[in-house]
N, C-alpha and C positions, 0 to 999 in steps of 0.2 A: 954340660948341657942343662938348660933351665926349662921349665914347663912350657914357656911361650915359644922356645926354640923348636920344640916338638911340633907345635901347630904351624910354625913358620916353615919347617921342612916339609910338612905334608902339603901345604899350600903350594910351595914351590915344585915339589915332585909331580903334582898332578895339574900344574898350571891352571889353578882355580881363579886366579886374578891375572891381569895383564902385568907385564914387567914393571910398568910405572907404578901401578897400584901396589904391587909387592914392595918396591923400594920404599914408597911411602909408609906402608904398614910396617915394614922392618924398622924405619926410622922412629915411627911412633911408639913402637914396642920398646926400642932402646931408651928413648926418653922417659917412657913410663917406668921402666925397670930401674933407671938411676934413682928414682925417688922411692922405689918399693923396698924400704928397709925396715927392719924390726924397730919399732917405736914411732913409726910413722903415724900421724893423726888419722889418716885414711885407713880404715880397718881392713880393706882388701890388700892394700899395699903392705900393711904391717904383717898380715897372714902370709903373703907371698914372700916377703923378706925373711920371716921367721922360718918358713918351709924350706928355703934354700940356704939357710945359714950352715947347716951341717952336711956332712958327707953322705948321709943316707939318701936324700933326694937326688943328689948328683950321680949315685951309683944306679939308682932306679930308672932315671930318665932315659937312658938308651934302651932299656927293656920296654918301657912304656911305649917309646917310639916304635919299637918293632911291632907291638901288639896293635898300636894305632894304625900303623902302616898296613898291616894285614887286614884289619877291619875295613879300612877305606878302600883298599884294593878289592875286597870282596864285594863291597857295594858298587864299585865302578865297573867290575867284571862279574855280573851275576852267574849263577850256577851254570856249569857247562857239562855236557855229556849226559847219558842216561842215568847214571849212577847219582848224579847230583853233586859230584865233587866240585869243590871250589878251588881254583888255581890261585897261587899267591901272585903270579905274574901273567 
């Protein structure tokens, strides 16, 4: 899982864009990631490629996804109950 995959999964899970827009966004991300390699002239692409080169980022992305999903869920479903507890779902 790559960094942009986390954002794509959240966008899809919460239906933040239409299906057509999502497919276009997914294709754009795939095209952009193909050029995002270490040594790229674009500094952002170079950093993205370097960040995903090792195993460390790949191990952290599912955990990052979990925390991002929880944050977005808490935003989409504000506090419930008198105690102010936030539900994950």
